[in-house]
Residue, then its C-alpha position, 0 to 999 in steps of 0.5 A: m360397455a365394460h372394458l375388453h376382455y382379451i389374451k395375450r402372448p408377452s413379447t421377448l423385448n422386456t421395453n418398448a416391444p410392438l404392440l399387436i391387437m387383433c380384432h376378430g369377426y362377427g361371431s367368433d372370439e378372442n381365441d380365433l386369430f390367436s391361434f397365428q400367434s406361435e407363428l408370428p415374430d417373437e419381439l411382437f407383444i399380442i393380444s386379442v381382444k373380444a368384441p362386446y356384444q354377445l350373441q346367441p347362443y354364442g360369439n360375439a360382435w362389434y355390432a349387430i348385424h339386423f336380416d330385414a326383408e325389406q332392407g336387406k343385411w345392415s350394420d348398426n353404425e351407431q353400435a359400431i362407432l362405441s365400438r371403434d371408440l371403445l377400441a381406441n381407448f383400448i389402446d391407451y390401455a394397453c400401451g400404459a399397461y404393458p412394455v410397449n411402443p405406442d408409436n408402434v401399434t398394428l390393427l389386425g382384423f378379420s371380416q367385422g374385426t377389419i372394418l373396426s380397424y380401419s375406423v379406429a385408424l382413420t379416426y384416431p390415426e396418432k393410435v396406430k401405425n400399421i392395420v393389417a386388413l382382412s376380408g373387409y371394408i371401409n365402412e365410410d358411415i363410421i369415420p369422419n367426414d373431414l378426413e383430409k384435415s388429418s394426417y396419415n402419412h405414417l399409415d400402412i394398411y396391409c389388404s386381402h381379400g377372397t376373390v370368392d368371398q360369400v359374405i363380404p363381397v369382393d368389389w367392396a374391399r376393391k373400394t379401398k385401394p382408391f381411397l387410400d390411395r386418394l388420402d396419400i396412405a402407404n397400402t399394398y392390397s393382395e386377391f386369394p381365390v378363397g371364399h370369407g377366410v385367410a388361405p395358406q398363403n394369405f397367411y405368408d402374404f401378411k405375415a412377411w411385409l408386417d416383419k418389415r415393419i416391426 
């Protein structure tokens, strides 16, 4: 896979800016979450990345989702792990290329982008400080088996999900908080009466959370 394509919004700070990397969902592209940028704090250096796998007729994905009559819907975890490592390397690239603080990196994901963000943070915790995890879940097949060997006490995670999400069941998301609690990772979990999307109140909720942590 080639280097990730991205778009960016510079910070008002000339040095040591907090970095926010946006990871879109399956079938979307880098312009999707970037629509939030005008409402987010000016001091954030924002980068929105495009997932590496192109879908037909349009859109992109971090990994394939296969639909099979016998197995139902399942994820290509090998592709997901490749994308996880690609995104981890991209964090290093961005911290070297732009005037940002490598100790203040936030990942903001939606759906498949959230699944990838969790995976990066739990595999490479030294690269990430905060996660805004919208409408996703933790895929335990793409994170290390020996989590207890790593330190995660610097991480802080905002999780939210729609109670009537028709794509990723809310029951999957409800497993997140107990999982993170067991690892002593600070986290906030919220639900909103919507489907697979971000309600206005959800946006203002995570924006307020983020404001306090950058």
